[in-house]
C-alpha positions as CSV (number, residue, x, y, z in Angstrom):
1,X,72.1,126.6,144.4
2,X,72.3,126.8,140.5
3,X,73.3,130.2,139.3
4,X,73.7,131.1,135.5
5,X,74.7,134.1,133.7
6,X,73.0,135.8,131.0
7,X,75.5,137.0,128.3
8,X,74.3,140.6,129.0
9,X,75.1,140.0,132.9
10,X,78.6,138.8,132.0
11,X,79.2,142.1,129.9
12,X,77.6,144.4,132.5
13,X,79.8,142.9,135.2
14,X,82.9,143.5,133.3
15,X,82.3,147.2,132.4
16,X,81.3,147.8,135.9
17,X,83.8,145.9,138.0
18,X,82.0,143.0,139.7
19,X,83.1,139.5,139.8
20,X,81.2,136.4,139.4
21,X,82.1,135.5,143.3
22,X,80.5,138.8,144.4
23,X,77.7,138.1,142.5
24,X,77.1,134.5,144.0
25,X,77.6,136.1,147.4
26,X,75.1,138.9,146.8
27,X,72.5,136.2,145.7
28,X,73.7,133.8,148.7
29,X,74.0,136.3,151.2
30,X,72.6,139.5,150.3
31,X,69.6,141.3,150.9
32,X,66.7,140.1,148.7
33,X,63.8,142.4,147.4
34,X,61.3,141.9,144.5
35,X,62.0,143.3,141.2
36,X,59.9,143.8,138.2
37,X,58.1,141.0,135.8
38,X,58.4,138.3,138.3
39,X,62.4,138.8,138.8
40,X,64.4,139.5,142.1
41,X,67.1,141.9,143.1
42,X,69.7,141.0,145.5
43,X,72.0,143.6,146.9
44,X,75.1,143.4,149.2
45,X,77.7,145.8,150.3
46,X,81.5,144.5,150.2
47,X,83.9,146.6,152.4
48,X,87.4,146.7,150.4
49,X,90.1,149.4,149.7
50,X,90.3,149.2,145.5
51,X,91.0,151.4,142.9
52,X,88.4,151.6,140.0
53,X,89.1,153.6,136.9
54,X,92.0,155.5,138.5
55,X,90.1,156.4,142.1
56,X,90.3,154.9,145.4
57,X,87.3,153.2,147.0
58,X,86.7,152.1,150.4
59,X,83.5,149.6,149.3
60,X,81.2,148.6,146.6
61,X,77.6,147.5,146.2
62,X,76.7,144.7,143.9
63,X,73.0,144.5,143.1
64,X,71.9,141.8,140.9
65,X,68.8,141.2,139.1
66,X,67.7,137.5,138.6
67,X,65.1,135.3,137.5
68,X,64.1,132.1,138.9
69,X,65.3,129.3,136.7
70,X,65.5,125.3,136.8
71,X,65.8,125.2,140.3
72,X,68.3,128.0,140.6
73,X,69.0,131.6,139.5
74,X,69.4,133.2,136.1
75,X,71.5,136.4,136.5
76,X,70.0,139.2,134.0
77,X,71.9,142.0,134.9
78,X,74.3,143.5,137.6
79,X,74.9,147.2,138.9
80,X,78.0,148.3,140.8
81,X,78.3,151.1,142.9
82,X,81.3,152.3,144.3
83,X,81.5,154.2,147.5
């Protein structure tokens, strides 16, 4: 499956602590939910102990908003929640 990243999504991933591998995993194996304007959301939780901005977290949730595009997906934005 082809997955492309909009420049906006790449900026948000860097700001919010998401990797391309996590985003791809969310699309391929995460929960799929409808979003606005013909887009789709993909959500997946990752269990891992990691430090983000000086604080230890035991997991994080990656939520991806993507549009169907040329037989695959164009990632529009990415939201990350640490817990």
